[in-house]
N, CA, C and O of each residue as an XYZ file, in Angstrom:
936
protein
N      23.639    -18.313     14.529
C      23.095    -17.473     15.599
C      22.729    -16.097     15.041
O      23.492    -15.514     14.272
N      21.564    -15.583     15.430
C      21.130    -14.265     14.957
C      22.002    -13.198     15.592
O      22.078    -13.110     16.817
N      22.660    -12.385     14.775
C      23.550    -11.356     15.305
C      23.003     -9.960     15.107
O      23.554     -9.004     15.653
N      21.951     -9.816     14.354
C      21.345     -8.494     14.205
C      19.840     -8.640     14.005
O      19.307     -9.747     13.929
N      19.185     -7.515     13.924
C      17.721     -7.512     13.932
C      17.097     -7.700     12.557
O      15.888     -7.908     12.456
N      17.882     -7.632     11.517
C      17.285     -7.617     10.181
C      16.795     -8.997      9.767
O      17.363    -10.021     10.146
N      15.719     -8.995      8.974
C      15.197    -10.209      8.357
C      15.430    -10.053      6.859
O      14.852     -9.155      6.246
N      16.249    -10.891      6.257
C      16.599    -10.730      4.838
C      15.404    -10.614      3.904
O      15.442     -9.845      2.943
N      14.332    -11.375      4.178
C      13.175    -11.295      3.295
C      12.501     -9.928      3.379
O      11.978     -9.434      2.380
N      12.509     -9.315      4.559
C      11.926     -7.984      4.723
C      12.766     -6.941      3.981
O      12.225     -6.060      3.312
N      14.088     -7.049      4.105
C      14.974     -6.111      3.419
C      14.775     -6.217      1.912
O      14.693     -5.198      1.226
N      14.697     -7.420      1.397
C      14.502     -7.629     -0.042
C      13.175     -7.051     -0.508
O      13.095     -6.458     -1.583
N      12.126     -7.224      0.307
C      10.796     -6.720     -0.064
C      10.810     -5.192     -0.212
O      10.270     -4.654     -1.178
N      11.421     -4.509      0.737
C      11.427     -3.050      0.683
C      12.450     -2.514     -0.323
O      12.227     -1.468     -0.931
N      13.556     -3.216     -0.500
C      14.521     -2.816     -1.531
C      13.875     -2.850     -2.912
O      14.172     -2.010     -3.761
N      12.987     -3.830     -3.136
C      12.330     -3.953     -4.435
C      11.433     -2.758     -4.750
O      11.084     -2.531     -5.908
N      11.061     -1.996     -3.727
C      10.194     -0.829     -3.911
C      10.981      0.469     -3.993
O      10.383      1.541     -4.087
N      12.302      0.399     -3.960
C      13.143      1.594     -3.854
C      12.875      2.615     -4.955
O      12.793      3.813     -4.683
N      12.738      2.149     -6.196
C      12.585      3.067     -7.323
C      11.288      3.872     -7.258
O      11.193      4.941     -7.861
N      10.284      3.366     -6.528
C       8.986      4.052     -6.460
C       8.689      4.625     -5.071
O       7.569      5.060     -4.803
N       9.687      4.624     -4.195
C       9.484      5.045     -2.810
C       8.990      6.489     -2.722
O       8.152      6.808     -1.878
N       9.502      7.358     -3.586
C       9.143      8.777     -3.532
C       7.945      9.115     -4.410
O       7.589     10.286     -4.548
N       7.324      8.106     -5.002
C       6.096      8.316     -5.768
C       4.929      8.391     -4.784
O       4.536      7.380     -4.202
N       4.378      9.587     -4.601
C       3.329      9.799     -3.599
C       2.059      9.004     -3.895
O       1.232      8.810     -3.005
N       1.897      8.545     -5.131
C       0.733      7.747     -5.499
C       1.090      6.280     -5.740
O       0.274      5.507     -6.242
N       2.309      5.913     -5.378
C       2.780      4.554     -5.598
C       2.583      3.659     -4.393
O       1.725      3.931     -3.554
N       3.363      2.593     -4.295
C       3.178      1.610     -3.221
C       3.460      2.144     -1.822
O       3.032      1.548     -0.833
N       4.181      3.269     -1.731
C       4.469      3.863     -0.431
C       3.507      5.005     -0.099
O       3.793      5.815      0.783
N       2.376      5.076     -0.794
C       1.414      6.153     -0.565
C       0.999      6.292      0.903
O       0.931      7.417      1.397
N       0.721      5.201      1.620
C       0.365      5.366      3.038
C       1.457      6.076      3.839
O       1.144      6.887      4.711
N       2.724      5.788      3.562
C       3.804      6.472      4.271
C       3.835      7.953      3.941
O       4.093      8.777      4.818
N       3.577      8.302      2.696
C       3.529      9.716      2.308
C       2.410     10.438      3.054
O       2.589     11.578      3.482
N       1.262      9.786      3.214
C       0.152     10.397      3.940
C       0.440     10.481      5.433
O       0.025     11.426      6.104
N       1.138      9.504      5.935
C       1.434      9.401      7.354
C       2.569     10.329      7.796
O       2.607     10.764      8.947
N       3.483     10.627      6.883
C       4.715     11.290      7.272
C       4.542     12.698      7.852
O       5.175     12.991      8.866
N       3.727     13.584      7.276
C       3.622     14.932      7.857
C       3.174     14.951      9.316
O       3.825     15.614     10.124
N       2.084     14.252      9.703
C       1.712     14.313     11.118
C       2.696     13.625     12.046
O       2.926     14.102     13.157
N       3.286     12.512     11.615
C       4.220     11.839     12.510
C       5.504     12.652     12.654
O       6.066     12.717     13.747
N       5.983     13.278     11.567
C       7.177     14.120     11.661
C       6.916     15.325     12.561
O       7.777     15.708     13.353
N       5.738     15.918     12.442
C       5.395     17.071     13.282
C       5.347     16.679     14.750
O       5.802     17.432     15.610
N       4.799     15.505     15.043
C       4.714     15.021     16.428
C       6.109     14.826     17.006
O       6.377     15.223     18.140
N       6.990     14.219     16.231
C       8.369     13.993     16.670
C       9.089     15.326     16.865
O       9.741     15.530     17.889
N       8.981     16.224     15.905
C       9.685     17.500     15.979
C       9.237     18.338     17.171
O      10.060     18.982     17.821
N       7.948     18.333     17.459
C       7.449     19.112     18.595
C       8.097     18.646     19.895
O       8.392     19.467     20.764
N       8.318     17.356     20.039
C       8.904     16.816     21.256
C      10.412     16.987     21.291
O      10.992     17.143     22.365
N      11.050     16.962     20.138
C      12.484     17.274     20.083
C      12.708     18.724     20.509
O      13.595     19.006     21.315
N      11.910     19.636     19.971
C      12.084     21.060     20.261
C      11.745     21.410     21.697
O      12.273     22.374     22.251
N      10.858     20.619     22.301
C      10.519     20.863     23.703
C      11.649     20.443     24.638
O      11.711     20.893     25.783
N      12.542     19.583     24.153
C      13.613     19.037     24.994
C      14.984     19.622     24.673
O      15.827     19.748     25.561
N      15.213     19.980     23.416
C      16.534     20.431     22.984
C      16.451     21.778     22.276
O      15.397     22.169     21.774
N      17.581     22.478     22.245
C      17.679     23.714     21.474
C      18.815     23.580     20.471
O      19.691     22.728     20.622
N      18.796     24.424     19.446
C      19.841     24.379     18.435
C      19.677     23.206     17.491
O      18.608     22.599     17.408
N      20.753     22.892     16.778
C      20.738     21.779     15.830
C      20.882     20.471     16.599
O      21.830     20.297     17.363
N      19.959     19.573     16.399
C      19.945     18.303     17.132
C      20.323     17.167     16.190
O      19.815     17.076     15.072
N      21.212     16.310     16.651
C      21.622     15.156     15.848
C      20.601     14.032     16.019
O      20.246     13.667     17.140
N      20.142     13.497     14.908
C      19.113     12.457     14.917
C      19.593     11.257     14.107
O      20.115     11.407     13.002
N      19.411     10.080     14.663
C      19.637      8.831     13.932
C      18.276      8.269     13.557
O      17.452      7.989     14.428
N      18.039      8.105     12.263
C      16.778      7.535     11.776
C      17.039      6.104     11.323
O      17.602      5.867     10.254
N      16.620      5.160     12.155
C      16.848      3.735     11.892
C      15.747      3.193     10.984
O      14.571      3.507     11.169
N      16.135      2.381     10.006
C      15.149      1.841      9.061
C      14.547      2.952      8.236
O      13.333      3.017      8.044
N      15.411      3.830      7.750
C      14.968      5.076      7.113
C      14.333      4.879      5.744
O      13.704      5.800      5.222
N      14.485      3.688      5.146
C      13.970      3.512      3.796
C      14.612      4.502      2.846
O      15.817      4.745      2.922
N      13.826      5.072      1.957
C      14.360      6.045      0.997
C      14.320      7.478      1.525
O      14.554      8.425      0.775
N      14.021      7.636      2.829
C      14.276      8.932      3.455
C      13.115      9.863      3.691
O      13.342     11.062      3.849
N      11.879      9.388      3.727
C      10.752     10.299      3.922
C      10.866     11.059      5.239
O      10.792     12.288      5.252
N      11.044     10.346      6.340
C      11.152     11.013      7.637
C      12.483     11.747      7.764
O      12.525     12.875      8.254
N      13.561     11.119      7.329
C      14.882     11.726      7.461
C      14.940     13.089      6.770
O      15.482     14.043      7.328
N      14.391     13.184      5.573
C      14.376     14.473      4.862
C      13.518     15.495      5.592
O      13.896     16.661      5.706
N      12.368     15.063      6.083
C      11.487     15.991      6.793
C      12.174     16.560      8.024
O      12.066     17.756      8.293
N      12.880     15.722      8.775
C      13.581     16.194      9.966
C      14.745     17.100      9.600
O      14.995     18.098     10.276
N      15.461     16.757      8.529
C      16.580     17.589      8.093
C      16.100     18.954      7.610
O      16.736     19.972      7.886
N      14.985     18.976      6.894
C      14.427     20.245      6.425
C      13.964     21.125      7.583
O      13.885     22.347      7.453
N      13.660     20.492      8.714
C      13.247     21.238      9.901
C      14.440     21.694     10.731
O      14.260     22.318     11.777
N      15.665     21.389     10.276
C      16.856     21.891     10.940
C      17.666     20.879     11.720
O      18.666     21.249     12.335
N      17.269     19.600     11.719
C      18.037     18.575     12.416
C      19.220     18.111     11.571
O      19.224     18.262     10.350
N      20.208     17.552     12.231
C      21.357     16.941     11.571
C      21.111     15.437     11.598
O      21.225     14.807     12.649
N      20.777     14.866     10.453
C      20.214     13.508     10.419
C      21.158     12.507      9.753
O      21.747     12.777      8.707
N      21.281     11.348     10.392
C      21.913     10.192      9.773
C      20.833      9.155      9.561
O      20.229      8.680     10.523
N      20.580      8.797      8.306
C      19.606      7.765      7.986
C      20.319      6.441      7.783
O      21.293      6.357      7.035
N      19.831      5.410      8.451
C      20.451      4.085      8.380
C      19.422      3.058      7.950
O      18.316      3.019      8.489
N      19.781      2.224      6.981
C      18.895      1.141      6.550
C      19.749     -0.012      6.051
O      20.820      0.197      5.481
N      19.274     -1.217      6.266
C      20.012     -2.399      5.815
C      19.857     -2.649      4.320
O      20.580     -3.467      3.752
N      18.921     -1.952      3.678
C      18.698     -2.130      2.251
C      19.551     -1.189      1.414
O      19.402      0.029      1.505
N      20.436     -1.737      0.607
C      21.327     -0.912     -0.210
C      20.571     -0.112     -1.257
O      20.937      1.027     -1.544
N      19.531     -0.683     -1.828
C      18.799      0.008     -2.884
C      17.991      1.185     -2.355
O      17.927      2.230     -3.002
N      17.375      1.028     -1.189
C      16.618      2.154     -0.642
C      17.556      3.281     -0.219
O      17.198      4.454     -0.322
N      18.740      2.941      0.249
C      19.714      3.987      0.616
C      20.162      4.750     -0.628
O      20.309      5.971     -0.580
N      20.378      4.061     -1.721
C      20.738      4.746     -2.971
C      19.620      5.688     -3.413
O      19.889      6.802     -3.864
N      18.367      5.247     -3.287
C      17.232      6.099     -3.639
C      17.167      7.315     -2.725
O      16.868      8.420     -3.177
N      17.447      7.114     -1.438
C      17.449      8.223     -0.483
C      18.533      9.243     -0.822
O      18.289     10.449     -0.802
N      19.713      8.756     -1.127
C      20.821      9.650     -1.467
C      20.530     10.433     -2.739
O      20.824     11.625     -2.823
N      19.961      9.768     -3.713
C      19.639     10.444     -4.975
C      18.597     11.532     -4.765
O      18.705     12.610     -5.348
N      17.596     11.265     -3.944
C      16.534     12.248     -3.728
C      17.037     13.459     -2.951
O      16.594     14.582     -3.189
N      17.966     13.228     -2.016
C      18.468     14.324     -1.180
C      19.563     15.141     -1.853
O      19.883     16.242     -1.404
N      20.134     14.610     -2.921
C      21.271     15.268     -3.568
C      20.935     16.697     -3.993
O      19.889     16.960     -4.587
N      21.844     17.603     -3.673
C      21.698     18.986     -4.108
C      20.780     19.837     -3.252
O      20.593     21.016     -3.551
N      20.201     19.281     -2.198
C      19.279     20.052     -1.372
C      19.978     20.835     -0.264
O      19.372     21.693      0.378
N      21.264     20.531     -0.044
C      22.015     21.268      0.964
C      21.575     21.005      2.388
O      21.690     21.884      3.242
N      21.077     19.818      2.656
C      20.583     19.476      3.987
C      21.686     18.861      4.848
O      22.644     18.283      4.334
N      21.532     18.997      6.167
C      22.390     18.265      7.089
C      21.859     16.839      7.153
O      21.149     16.466      8.087
N      22.208     16.061      6.160
C      21.606     14.741      5.993
C      22.596     13.800      5.323
O      23.115     14.084      4.244
N      22.844     12.684      5.979
C      23.724     11.657      5.420
C      23.018     10.309      5.538
O      22.178     10.101      6.413
N      23.378      9.407      4.642
C      22.780      8.073      4.658
C      23.879      7.012      4.703
O      25.003      7.220      4.247
N      23.507      5.881      5.266
C      24.469      4.793      5.413
C      23.724      3.460      5.354
O      22.649      3.311      5.934
N      24.305      2.504      4.651
C      23.754      1.154      4.611
C      24.332      0.357      5.777
O      25.547      0.333      5.975
N      23.468     -0.288      6.542
C      23.953     -1.086      7.659
C      22.852     -1.376      8.646
O      21.699     -0.998      8.435
N      23.202     -2.045      9.719
C      22.241     -2.419     10.755
C      22.472     -1.604     12.020
O      23.542     -1.036     12.234
N      21.440     -1.565     12.846
C      21.556     -0.868     14.127
C      22.652     -1.491     14.985
O      23.407     -0.785     15.654
N      22.731     -2.813     14.958
C      23.715     -3.500     15.785
C      25.144     -3.161     15.366
O      26.011     -2.976     16.220
N      25.396     -3.077     14.052
C      26.738     -2.736     13.575
C      27.102     -1.312     13.971
O      28.241     -1.049     14.358
N      26.154     -0.397     13.881
C      26.423      0.982     14.276
C      26.645      1.071     15.784
O      27.527      1.799     16.239
N      25.864      0.347     16.544
C      26.024      0.354     18.003
C      27.407     -0.149     18.404
O      27.988      0.327     19.378
N      27.932     -1.116     17.648
C      29.249     -1.682     17.960
C      30.362     -0.655     17.813
O      31.449     -0.823     18.365
N      30.086      0.411     17.065
C      31.074      1.475     16.896
C      31.097      2.439     18.080
O      31.996      3.273     18.190
N      30.114      2.324     18.957
C      30.084      3.164     20.141
C      29.502      4.550     19.944
O      29.657      5.423     20.798
N      28.835      4.751     18.821
C      28.252      6.070     18.581
C      27.034      6.285     19.471
O      26.300      5.345     19.776
N      26.825      7.556     19.888
C      25.696      7.934     20.719
C      24.948      9.093     20.068
O      25.546      9.934     19.397
N      23.636      9.126     20.276
C      22.784     10.151     19.685
C      21.805     10.683     20.726
O      21.359      9.931     21.592
N      21.464     11.974     20.653
C      20.446     12.502     21.561
C      19.034     12.088     21.170
O      18.144     12.020     22.018
N      18.830     11.810     19.877
C      17.513     11.409     19.389
C      17.668     10.258     18.394
O      18.506     10.303     17.494
N      16.851      9.239     18.574
C      16.793      8.129     17.628
C      15.338      7.921     17.233
O      14.454      7.908     18.090
N      15.091      7.760     15.949
C      13.754      7.445     15.454
C      13.780      6.093     14.755
O      14.736      5.761     14.054
N      12.724      5.323     14.953
C      12.559      4.047     14.256
C      11.059      3.881     14.033
O      10.371      3.207     14.799
N      10.568      4.511     12.969
C       9.134      4.531     12.725
C       8.734      3.472     11.701
O       9.349      3.340     10.643
N       7.700      2.729     12.041
C       7.201      1.638     11.196
C       8.309      0.624     10.896
O       8.438      0.142      9.771
N       9.092      0.314     11.904
C      10.230     -0.595     11.727
C      10.130     -1.822     12.621
O      10.373     -2.939     12.164
N       9.775     -1.631     13.887
C       9.923     -2.704     14.876
C       9.107     -3.943     14.538
O       9.487     -5.052     14.915
N       7.980     -3.771     13.827
C       7.182     -4.946     13.481
C       7.846     -5.787     12.384
O       7.378     -6.883     12.076
N       8.935     -5.276     11.795
C       9.625     -5.993     10.723
C      10.945     -6.622     11.165
O      11.600     -7.288     10.363
N      11.353     -6.426     12.427
C      12.650     -6.955     12.866
C      12.503     -8.345     13.459
O      11.402     -8.767     13.812
N      13.619     -9.052     13.566
C      13.594    -10.434     14.047
C      13.347    -10.525     15.551
O      12.686    -11.455     16.014
N      13.871     -9.569     16.315
C      13.793     -9.618     17.775
C      13.445     -8.223     18.293
O      14.350     -7.432     18.557
N      12.161     -7.902     18.445
C      11.775     -6.557     18.866
C      12.408     -6.112     20.183
O      12.862     -4.973     20.286
N      12.448     -6.988     21.192
C      13.027     -6.612     22.483
C      14.514     -6.312     22.340
O      15.012     -5.331     22.892
N      15.215     -7.157     21.603
C      16.639     -6.925     21.385
C      16.901     -5.672     20.582
O      17.883     -4.968     20.818
N      16.016     -5.390     19.622
C      16.129     -4.186     18.802
C      16.010     -2.933     19.666
O      16.813     -2.010     19.535
N      15.011     -2.899     20.548
C      14.847     -1.748     21.438
C      16.059     -1.598     22.352
O      16.515     -0.482     22.599
N      16.581     -2.710     22.851
C      17.761     -2.657     23.710
C      18.961     -2.085     22.969
O      19.740     -1.321     23.539
N      19.110     -2.451     21.705
C      20.205     -1.919     20.897
C      20.073     -0.409     20.733
O      21.050      0.324     20.884
N      18.865      0.053     20.425
C      18.643      1.486     20.254
C      18.866      2.229     21.561
O      19.445      3.315     21.570
N      18.411      1.649     22.659
C      18.614      2.282     23.966
C      20.096      2.467     24.269
O      20.501      3.466     24.862
N      20.891      1.499     23.857
C      22.324      1.578     24.094
C      23.016      2.666     23.296
O      24.141      3.051     23.616
N      22.347      3.173     22.244
C      22.935      4.246     21.441
C      22.429      5.623     21.837
O      22.827      6.626     21.245
N      21.555      5.678     22.834
C      21.040      6.978     23.269
C      21.969      7.629     24.279
O      22.518      6.963     25.156
N      22.140      8.940     24.146
C      22.838      9.699     25.169
C      21.954      9.764     26.419
O      20.739      9.596     26.312
N      22.529     10.002     27.593
C      21.704     10.172     28.797
C      20.663     11.272     28.583
O      20.993     12.372     28.139
N      19.414     10.966     28.900
C      18.345     11.927     28.678
C      17.862     11.982     27.247
O      17.025     12.818     26.904
N      18.384     11.091     26.399
C      18.009     11.086     24.989
C      16.610     10.551     24.760
O      16.011      9.931     25.639
N      16.098     10.803     23.560
C      14.730     10.427     23.201
C      14.732      9.353     22.120
O      15.461      9.447     21.132
N      13.906      8.335     22.324
C      13.683      7.303     21.312
C      12.229      7.386     20.857
O      11.305      7.294     21.666
N      12.042      7.560     19.554
C      10.700      7.607     18.977
C      10.447      6.324     18.194
O      11.242      5.943     17.335
N       9.347      5.672     18.495
C       8.950      4.446     17.812
C       7.521      4.594     17.323
O       6.706      5.260     17.962
N       7.219      3.983     16.209
C       5.825      3.866     15.788
C       5.641      2.483     15.206
O       6.565      1.891     14.649
N       4.425      1.980     15.348
C       4.153      0.631     14.867
C       2.649      0.425     14.785
O       1.873      1.366     14.952
N       2.249     -0.801     14.530
C       0.841     -1.180     14.435
C       0.448     -2.014     15.649
O       1.148     -2.950     16.036
N      -0.677     -1.656     16.234
C      -1.199     -2.386     17.375
C      -1.798     -3.719     16.911
O      -2.370     -3.807     15.825
N      -1.661     -4.736     17.736
C      -2.194     -6.056     17.380
C      -3.618     -6.191     17.934
O      -3.842     -6.732     19.017
N      -4.549     -5.688     17.164
C      -5.963     -5.728     17.546
C      -6.780     -6.266     16.381
O      -6.296     -6.361     15.252
N      -8.028     -6.618     16.676
C      -8.922     -7.061     15.601
C      -9.115     -5.939     14.584
O      -9.205     -6.190     13.382
N      -9.178     -4.703     15.074
C      -9.388     -3.566     14.177
C      -8.187     -3.370     13.249
O      -8.359     -3.067     12.069
N      -6.980     -3.543     13.774
C      -5.794     -3.382     12.927
C      -5.731     -4.484     11.873
O      -5.263     -4.256     10.757
N      -6.204     -5.682     12.230
C      -6.227     -6.768     11.246
C      -7.167     -6.423     10.091
O      -6.832     -6.631      8.925
N      -8.321     -5.905     10.419
C      -9.300     -5.552      9.394
C      -8.846     -4.372      8.550
O      -9.022     -4.375      7.332
N      -8.258     -3.353      9.194
C      -7.915     -2.115      8.486
C      -6.526     -2.170      7.860
O      -6.374     -1.935      6.661
N      -5.512     -2.482      8.668
C      -4.128     -2.390      8.198
C      -3.675     -3.600      7.403
O      -2.771     -3.494      6.574
N      -4.290     -4.745      7.643
C      -3.904     -5.951      6.909
C      -4.878     -6.235      5.767
O      -4.518     -6.099      4.598
N      -6.095     -6.626      6.094
C      -7.057     -6.963      5.041
C      -7.431     -5.743      4.203
O      -7.398     -5.796      2.974
N      -7.781     -4.655      4.861
C      -8.231     -3.465      4.137
C      -7.152     -2.846      3.278
O      -7.362     -2.616      2.087
N      -5.982     -2.570      3.874
C      -4.922     -1.849      3.162
C      -4.264     -2.694      2.077
O      -3.899     -2.176      1.021
N      -4.109     -4.006      2.335
C      -3.377     -4.842      1.394
C      -4.277     -5.537      0.364
O      -3.907     -5.657     -0.803
N      -5.447     -5.989      0.792
C      -6.277     -6.822     -0.086
C      -7.482     -6.096     -0.683
O      -7.879     -6.378     -1.813
N      -8.062     -5.162      0.071
C      -9.264     -4.485     -0.411
C      -8.918     -3.203     -1.152
O      -9.251     -3.054     -2.328
N      -8.254     -2.282     -0.475
C      -7.931     -0.983     -1.081
C      -6.645     -1.007     -1.895
O      -6.398     -0.109     -2.700
N      -5.827     -2.033     -1.688
C      -4.541     -2.166     -2.401
C      -3.639     -0.953     -2.178
O      -2.936     -0.513     -3.088
N      -3.668     -0.420     -0.954
C      -2.802      0.710     -0.617
C      -1.364      0.258     -0.384
O      -0.428      1.047     -0.515
N      -1.194     -1.017     -0.038
C       0.123     -1.583      0.221
C       0.266     -2.896     -0.542
O      -0.726     -3.586     -0.776
N       1.494     -3.249     -0.934
C       1.692     -4.555     -1.565
C       1.288     -5.670     -0.615
O       1.555     -5.590      0.584
N       0.651     -6.704     -1.136
C       0.258     -7.846     -0.319
C       1.509     -8.460      0.315
O       2.511     -8.686     -0.363
N       1.441     -8.723      1.607
C       2.575     -9.294      2.328
C       3.405     -8.268      3.057
O       4.375     -8.627      3.724
N       3.047     -6.982      2.949
C       3.821     -5.939      3.632
C       3.824     -6.165      5.136
O       4.848     -5.987      5.796
N       2.669     -6.560      5.677
C       2.554     -6.724      7.119
C       2.185     -8.152      7.502
O       1.485     -8.850      6.770
N       2.671     -8.566      8.660
C       2.284     -9.841      9.259
C       1.615     -9.514     10.587
O       2.291     -9.126     11.540
N       0.302     -9.665     10.660
C      -0.474     -9.195     11.816
C       0.041     -9.750     13.136
O       0.033     -9.038     14.140
N       0.477    -10.972     13.160
C       0.939    -11.568     14.412
C       2.203    -10.897     14.945
O       2.549    -11.071     16.113
N       2.886    -10.139     14.106
C       4.082     -9.441     14.545
C       3.787     -7.994     14.960
O       4.696     -7.271     15.369
N       2.537     -7.574     14.857
C       2.173     -6.263     15.368
C       2.408     -6.254     16.887
O       2.375     -7.304     17.528
N       2.643     -5.081     17.448
C       3.064     -4.962     18.845
C       2.101     -4.063     19.611
O       1.827     -2.941     19.187
N       1.598     -4.543     20.715
C       0.690     -3.739     21.516
C       1.463     -2.667     22.281
O       2.662     -2.825     22.508
N       0.802     -1.583     22.682
C       1.474     -0.562     23.493
C       2.059     -1.132     24.786
O       3.132     -0.709     25.217
N       1.369     -2.080     25.403
C       1.880     -2.687     26.633
C       3.170     -3.459     26.362
O       4.112     -3.392     27.151
N       3.214     -4.186     25.255
C       4.436     -4.918     24.896
C       5.573     -3.967     24.595
O       6.708     -4.200     25.010
N       5.277     -2.891     23.873
C       6.321     -1.915     23.541
C       6.859     -1.259     24.816
O       8.069     -1.084     24.961
N       5.977     -0.902     25.726
C       6.411     -0.311     26.992
C       7.283     -1.285     27.778
O       8.268     -0.880     28.396
N       6.925     -2.560     27.756
C       7.718     -3.566     28.459
C       9.113     -3.687     27.853
O      10.100     -3.802     28.580
N       9.197     -3.662     26.520
C      10.508     -3.702     25.864
C      11.339     -2.485     26.275
O      12.538     -2.605     26.527
N      10.708     -1.329     26.340
C      11.425     -0.112     26.721
C      11.911     -0.188     28.162
O      13.060      0.147     28.447
N      11.043     -0.628     29.074
C      11.438     -0.747     30.486
C      12.608     -1.707     30.642
O      13.539     -1.437     31.401
N      12.564     -2.828     29.923
C      13.646     -3.806     30.007
C      14.966     -3.237     29.509
O      16.041     -3.681     29.913
N      14.872     -2.247     28.626
C      16.071     -1.620     28.069
C      16.493     -0.386     28.862
O      17.428      0.311     28.468
N      15.816     -0.110     29.970
C      16.171      1.034     30.798
C      15.571      2.341     30.341
O      16.055      3.408     30.717
N      14.519      2.281     29.533
C      13.863      3.485     29.031
C      12.492      3.650     29.690
O      11.903      2.693     30.192
N      12.007      4.885     29.672
C      10.693      5.192     30.233
C       9.825      5.814     29.147
O      10.182      6.849     28.584
N       8.691      5.192     28.849
C       7.773      5.751     27.863
C       7.063      6.949     28.495
O       6.363      6.805     29.497
N       7.249      8.136     27.901
C       6.682      9.363     28.456
C       5.473      9.876     27.683
O       4.667     10.635     28.221
N       5.347      9.470     26.435
C       4.256     10.024     25.631
C       3.866      9.030     24.548
O       4.719      8.350     23.979
N       2.582      8.954     24.273
C       2.081      8.123     23.180
C       0.949      8.862     22.470
O       0.344      9.777     23.028
N       0.677      8.460     21.254
C      -0.424      9.049     20.490
C      -0.856      8.076     19.413
O      -0.056      7.281     18.920
N      -2.125      8.144     19.052
C      -2.607      7.361     17.933
C      -2.352      8.093     16.633
O      -2.251      9.320     16.609
N      -2.249      7.348     15.569
C      -2.104      7.914     14.229
C      -3.241      7.321     13.405
O      -3.208      6.151     13.025
N      -4.238      8.145     13.139
C      -5.503      7.655     12.608
C      -5.756      8.153     11.195
O      -5.546      9.326     10.889
N      -6.210      7.246     10.337
C      -6.552      7.629      8.968
C      -7.997      8.096      8.905
O      -8.900      7.447      9.434
N      -8.199      9.229      8.250
C      -9.541      9.769      8.080
C      -9.814      9.993      6.602
O      -9.193     10.864      5.993
N     -10.730      9.229      6.005
C     -11.055      9.439      4.588
C     -11.553     10.849      4.306
O     -11.283     11.402      3.240
N     -12.275     11.431      5.252
C     -12.801     12.783      5.040
C     -11.690     13.814      4.978
O     -11.770     14.782      4.223
N     -10.648     13.601      5.779
C      -9.503     14.519      5.761
C      -8.509     14.158      4.662
O      -7.630     14.952      4.326
N      -8.648     12.980      4.114
C      -7.749     12.550      3.057
C      -6.360     12.199      3.522
O      -5.411     12.234      2.738
N      -6.228     11.858      4.796
C      -4.906     11.506      5.295
C      -4.949     11.085      6.748
O      -6.012     10.787      7.294
N      -3.784     11.064      7.365
C      -3.647     10.681      8.764
C      -3.603     11.916      9.657
O      -3.225     13.004      9.223
N      -3.999     11.723     10.916
C      -3.882     12.786     11.903
C      -3.600     12.165     13.268
O      -3.926     11.005     13.520
N      -2.990     12.958     14.136
C      -2.717     12.515     15.491
C      -4.031     12.450     16.262
O      -4.868     13.346     16.153
N      -4.207     11.387     17.040
C      -5.447     11.197     17.771
C      -5.167     10.442     19.071
O      -4.020     10.127     19.389
N      -6.231     10.161     19.809
C      -6.118      9.341     21.015
C      -6.400      7.869     20.721
O      -6.341      7.037     21.626
N      -6.698      7.548     19.490
C      -7.058      6.187     19.097
C      -5.807      5.423     18.664
O      -5.283      5.651     17.573
N      -5.337      4.528     19.510
C      -4.128      3.754     19.205
C      -4.457      2.330     18.774
O      -3.595      1.452     18.828
N      -5.691      2.095     18.351
C      -6.114      0.730     18.028
C      -5.515      0.199     16.728
O      -5.516     -1.011     16.498
N      -5.002      1.087     15.879
C      -4.365      0.642     14.635
C      -2.896      1.090     14.625
O      -2.009      0.288     14.916
N      -2.636      2.334     14.299
C      -1.270      2.875     14.315
C      -1.066      3.718     15.566
O      -1.993      4.382     16.030
N       0.141      3.692     16.109
C       0.434      4.579     17.235
C       1.923      4.921     17.279
O       2.763      4.215     16.721
N       2.220      6.027     17.962
C       3.576      6.508     18.171
C       3.889      6.490     19.656
O       2.988      6.587     20.489
N       5.173      6.367     19.987
C       5.588      6.422     21.382
C       6.931      7.131     21.492
O       7.790      7.002     20.620
N       7.098      7.882     22.576
C       8.377      8.524     22.886
C       8.884      7.984     24.207
O       8.195      8.072     25.224
N      10.088      7.425     24.199
C      10.714      6.897     25.405
C      11.957      7.720     25.712
O      12.631      8.220     24.812
N      12.247      7.848     27.007
C      13.354      8.696     27.471
C      14.393      7.821     28.174
O      14.054      6.949     28.974
N      15.659      8.072     27.858
C      16.750      7.310     28.498
C      16.990      7.808     29.916
O      17.865      7.292     30.612
C-alpha cells in the first residue's frame, strides 16, 4: 500500500543530479532562471500577510535554490526532500552562510505524522512528480497553521506545454535531461484548485511563469499555459 507521495524513480533521477544542482549552466539551468521571479512572487505574498521572521517549510527542496533564497530574505526555512544526495548538496552549499536554514531528508507524510505546523509551506515544481497529487495537497494542508499559506507551482497540461516544456526543453533545446517530465502528469489550474478545495484550502492568487528569450529568463505573467504558480490559504 502506498504510504507516502514519493516515487522512487523520481527521487533517484533528481538525486543523480545533486552534484550539478548549483551549476547555473548545468542540468538545473531552467530552475536557476525560474527561481528569482518565483521567489519574489512568494516573498511578496508572505510579507503582505505576516510580519517579522516567518517559518517556512520548503517541500521537495532539492539542493536548496528556493530555500536559500527565502532564507536570505529573512525567513526561517526548513528544507525537506526525500533524496539524501540532494539534501547533502543543499547542506554543503548553505554551510557557513549564517542563514536561518536547516535541511532534512524525509517525506511530507513522515513530517506530518510528527504533528508539526507551519505558517507557510512551499512546494514548487513538485506536485507533478508525486504519486498522488490530491493526497499530497491534503498532507500539506494538514501541516498548515490556521490562516497559513501554501504555495504551489507546476506545469499546465496543455498542447503548448507539451511542445515547450516537454519536446522543446528536453529534446530540442536540451535544457533538461530527457525524462524529467511526464506530460500526462501535468496538472491544470482547475485540477489544482479542486485538490485544494478538497483539502479545505482556498486558492486566492495565481500567476503564470513565462520564459522570454529576449529577456533571457522567466518572468511573472498572466499566461498560465505552460508554468504557473498558485497561493492557497488555510
